[in-house]
C-alpha positions in Angstrom: 0.0 0.0 0.0 1.3 3.4 -0.9 2.1 5.5 2.2 0.3 8.8 2.8 3.1 10.8 4.3 1.3 13.8 5.8 -0.8 12.2 8.5 2.2 11.2 10.6 4.0 14.5 10.5 0.8 16.5 11.1 2.3 19.6 9.4 -1.2 20.6 8.2 -0.5 24.3 8.1 2.0 23.9 5.3 0.8 20.7 3.6 -2.7 19.4 4.0 -4.6 22.6 4.7 -2.5 24.4 2.1 -4.5 22.5 -0.5 -7.8 23.5 1.0 -6.8 27.1 1.0 -6.0 26.8 -2.7 -9.1 24.9 -3.7 -12.1 26.7 -5.1 -14.7 26.2 -2.4 -17.6 26.5 -4.8 -16.2 23.7 -6.9 -15.6 21.6 -3.8 -19.1 22.1 -2.4 -20.7 21.3 -5.8 -18.9 17.9 -5.4 -20.2 17.5 -1.9 -23.7 18.3 -3.1 -23.5 15.7 -5.9 -22.3 13.0 -3.4 -25.1 13.8 -0.9 -27.6 13.8 -3.8 -26.6 10.3 -4.8 -26.8 9.1 -1.2 -30.2 10.6 -0.8 -31.4 8.7 -3.9 -31.1 5.6 -1.8 -34.6 5.3 -0.4 -33.8 3.0 2.6 -35.5 4.0 5.8 -32.2 3.8 7.6 -29.2 4.1 5.2 -26.1 2.2 6.1 -23.1 4.1 4.9 -19.4 3.1 5.0 -16.8 5.8 4.5 -13.5 4.3 3.5 -10.5 6.4 4.4 -12.4 9.1 6.3 -9.2 10.8 7.6 -10.1 13.3 10.3 -13.7 13.4 9.0 -14.0 16.9 7.4 -15.3 15.7 4.1 -17.4 13.1 5.8 -19.1 15.8 7.9 -19.7 18.0 4.9 -21.5 15.1 3.2 -23.4 13.7 6.2 -24.8 17.1 7.1 -26.7 16.9 3.9 -27.9 13.3 4.0 -31.7 13.2 4.4 -33.5 10.8 6.7 -32.1 8.3 9.1 -28.6 6.9 8.5 -25.7 5.3 10.3 -22.2 5.9 9.0 -19.3 3.5 9.8 -15.8 4.8 9.5 -12.8 3.0 8.1 -9.4 4.7 8.5 -5.9 3.0 8.9 -4.4 5.9 10.9 -5.7 5.5 14.5 -5.0 9.2 15.4 -7.0 10.4 12.4 -9.8 8.0 13.1 -10.0 9.1 16.8 -10.2 12.7 15.6 -12.9 11.9 13.1 -15.0 10.1 15.7 -14.8 13.0 18.1 -15.4 15.6 15.4 -18.4 13.8 13.8 -20.3 12.2 16.8 -21.9 15.4 18.2 -24.0 16.1 15.1 -23.8 13.0 13.0 -24.9 9.4 13.5 -21.7 7.5 13.6 -21.7 3.7 14.0 -18.5 1.6 14.2 -15.0 2.9 13.7 -12.5 0.5 12.2 -8.7 1.2 12.3 -8.0 -0.8 9.3 -6.9 -0.6 5.7 -9.3 -1.7 3.0 -7.2 -4.8 2.4 -7.3 -5.9 6.1 -11.0 -4.9 6.7 -13.4 -7.8 7.3 -17.1 -7.3 7.8 -20.3 -9.3 7.5 -22.3 -6.1 7.4 -23.6 -4.9 4.0 -24.1 -1.2 3.2 -26.5 0.9 1.1 -23.6 3.2 0.2 -19.9 2.5 0.2 -18.1 5.7 -0.3 -14.5 6.8 -0.7 -12.8 10.1 -1.6 -9.3 10.1 -3.1 -8.1 7.0 -1.3 -7.7 4.6 -4.2 -4.1 5.7 -4.7 -3.1 3.9 -1.4 -4.9 0.5 -1.8 -2.2 -1.4 -3.6 1.2 -1.1 -5.3 0.3 -3.7 -8.0 -2.6 -4.2 -10.4 -3.5 -7.7 -9.4 -4.1 -6.7 -5.7 -5.7 -3.5 -6.8 -8.3 -5.5 -8.7 -8.9 -7.6 -5.5 -9.7 -4.4 -3.6 -12.1 -3.2 -6.3 -14.0 -6.5 -6.1 -13.9 -6.3 -2.3 -15.8 -3.0 -2.4 -18.6 -4.7 -4.2 -18.8 -7.4 -1.5 -19.5 -4.7 1.0 -22.7 -3.5 -0.8 -26.1 -4.8 -0.1 -28.5 -5.6 -2.9 -29.5 -2.4 -4.6 -26.6 -0.5 -3.0 -24.2 2.0 -4.5 -20.5 2.2 -4.6 -19.2 5.8 -5.0 -15.6 6.6 -5.7 -14.3 10.1 -6.0 -11.0 10.2 -7.8 -9.0 11.8 -10.6 -9.1 11.1 -14.4 -6.0 10.7 -16.5 -6.3 14.3 -17.9 -6.3 15.8 -14.4 -3.9 18.7 -14.0 -2.7 16.9 -10.8 -1.1 14.2 -13.0 0.0 16.6 -15.7 2.1 18.6 -13.2 4.2 15.7 -12.0 7.8 15.7 -12.9 7.8 11.9 -12.7 5.0 9.2 -12.5 4.0 8.7 -8.9 0.8 6.6 -9.3 0.4 3.6 -11.6 -2.2 4.1 -14.4 -4.6 1.6 -12.7 -5.3 4.4 -10.2 -6.8 6.5 -12.9 -10.6 6.9 -13.0 -10.7 5.4 -16.4 -9.3 2.1 -15.2 -11.9 1.9 -12.4 -14.7 2.7 -14.8 -13.7 0.1 -17.3 -13.1 -2.5 -14.6 -16.6 -2.3 -13.3 -18.2 -2.0 -16.8 -16.4 -5.3 -17.7 -18.1 -7.0 -14.8 -21.4 -6.1 -16.3 -22.3 -3.4 -13.7 -24.0 -0.1 -14.2 -21.4 2.6 -14.0 -22.4 6.3 -14.0 -19.7 9.0 -14.1 -20.2 12.6 -13.0 -17.4 14.8 -14.4 -16.8 17.7 -12.0 -14.5 20.7 -11.8 -12.0 21.0 -8.9 -9.9 24.1 -9.4 -6.9 25.1 -7.4 -5.7 28.7 -7.2 -2.0 29.1 -7.9 -1.9 32.9 -8.6 0.2 33.5 -5.6 2.8 31.0 -6.8 2.9 32.6 -10.2 3.3 36.2 -8.8 6.3 35.7 -6.4 9.9 34.8 -6.8 9.8 33.0 -3.4 9.9 29.2 -3.7 8.3 28.4 -0.3 4.7 27.9 -1.5 5.9 26.3 -4.7 7.9 23.7 -2.8 4.9 23.0 -0.5 2.7 22.4 -3.5 5.4 20.2 -5.0 5.3 18.0 -1.9 1.5 17.6 -2.2 1.5 16.8 -5.9 4.3 14.2 -5.6 3.1 12.8 -2.3 6.6 13.1 -0.7 7.9 14.2 2.6 11.1 15.6 1.0 11.5 19.1 -0.3 12.6 19.5 -3.9 15.8 21.3 -5.0 15.6 24.8 -6.4 16.2 23.2 -9.9 13.3 20.8 -9.5 11.1 23.5 -8.1 11.7 25.7 -11.2 11.0 22.8 -13.5 7.8 22.2 -11.6 6.9 25.9 -12.0 7.3 25.6 -15.7 4.7 22.8 -15.8 2.3 24.9 -13.6 2.7 27.8 -16.1 2.0 25.4 -19.0 -1.3 24.0 -17.6 -2.7 26.9 -15.6 -5.6 28.9 -16.9 -6.4 32.3 -15.4 -4.3 31.5 -12.3 -6.1 28.2 -11.7 -5.4 24.5 -12.3 -8.3 22.0 -12.7 -7.9 18.6 -11.0 -11.2 17.5 -12.7 -12.7 15.2 -10.1 -14.7 12.2 -11.3 -17.5 10.8 -9.2 -17.9 7.1 -10.2 -21.2 5.5 -9.1 -21.4 1.7 -9.4 -24.5 -0.4 -8.9 -26.2 -3.5 -10.3 -28.1 -3.2 -13.5 -31.9 -3.1 -13.2 
């Protein structure tokens, strides 16, 4: 499993939250609204939801606050500190069920869910395609009859991938691979193509490399700072793909269910 470096070091002020500061909030909440809309289309009297890779629960809360009717949301998160924070953060206003400090690969459950949801965690499920396919099938096993699997991830043409100076994630992480995988199993696959813009006007308007290097670390999922030479090569890519001081990560919401 690919390591997510930034949970351990907890330097959110210059890494994790740096991305939220850059993100276009209208774009992000349009994504939240689409996810909640899909969850609300499940007409169960008590929706059973599983959030895979909930982190500290911020995205989870934004979605659950907009889920209509009764629901219970179980949380799956391999980082115990992040999971504890998520449980404390979500419990006062949201109906949280069980919390599992596990990876998807090690998670075992007899429970079935109306909605299995994950946001940008598919990059960390496996380092090889064979095991990755196993995890994609496992997600289906967690759904009850008539349930939905919802995966928020990036397409191949995302500016996130275009900016990389080297390939970080295998192509089986791309949205297109996931879409084709489930289509080949004969499932119904719906894709909502959504904007997710990042503001980089500050990076383009300063000679300082500080924010540029922080952004480099996020894009390349590394705990190491780039050299000045690497940073400048990275800046040239940003200039190439930016439009009006924004990059577009182009989130895809993949919705998988059984065919009628």
